[in-house]
C-alpha positions, -999 to +999 in steps of 0.1 A: +062-164-152+038-147-127+052-140-093+036-157-063+012-134-044+021-124-008-007-115+015-003-092+046-009-112+078-028-096+106-044-066+088-080-067+075-102-042+057-139-042+064-165-025+042-187+001+058-216-012+079-251-008+066-264+027+071-229+042+075-225+078+062-213+082+026-179+095+037-171+063+055-149+042+032-144+013+056-123+003+085-091-016+092-086-042+119-051-052+130-043-082+150-012-068+167+008-099+173+002-112+138+009-079+121+041-072+142+054-107+133+046-100+096+064-066+097+094-080+116+100-104+087+103-076+062+134-056+052+136-019+046+117+011+061+085+006+041+061-022+035+037-013+006+003-029+006-024-029-021-060-030-011-077-053-036-110-070-040-114-107-046-137-121-073-162-128-045-161-091-036-141-094-003-114-068+002-079-079+011-043-066+014-016-079-009+021-070-004+034-048-032+069-061-039+074-041-071+109-026-075+119+002-099+147-019-112+123-044-127+122-066-096+095-090-085+060-082-074+028-064-085+029-032-104+022-001-083+038+028-066+073+022-054+085+038-022+109+058-044+080+072-064+060+079-032+090+097-017+094+118-048+057+126-048+057+135-011+089+156-015+076+175-046+063+203-025+094+207-003+112+241-006+147+226-011+137+206-041+115+233-058+125+243-093+106+271-110+104+255-145+067+263-151+064+276-187+040+305-179 
């Protein structure tokens, strides 16, 4: 059974205005009171959001509740995977196993 989608309250993505330079991908607007309330209802250090596009073409944020142990939510990068990727270049974790 498909999990119910959870949307991020208080954060909105806007596509670039007409005539914006090519390097402008868009902008994010945050309603502080709504977003702080949304974040305060979450557990853990990270809240992962996916930026998606509706069938009508409107961008929106959906909460990524995927867990590496097969838990609920949409597929995507877990905070564990993101931590591993961001720590890959740290000196303490470096292993010289390159075959050449």
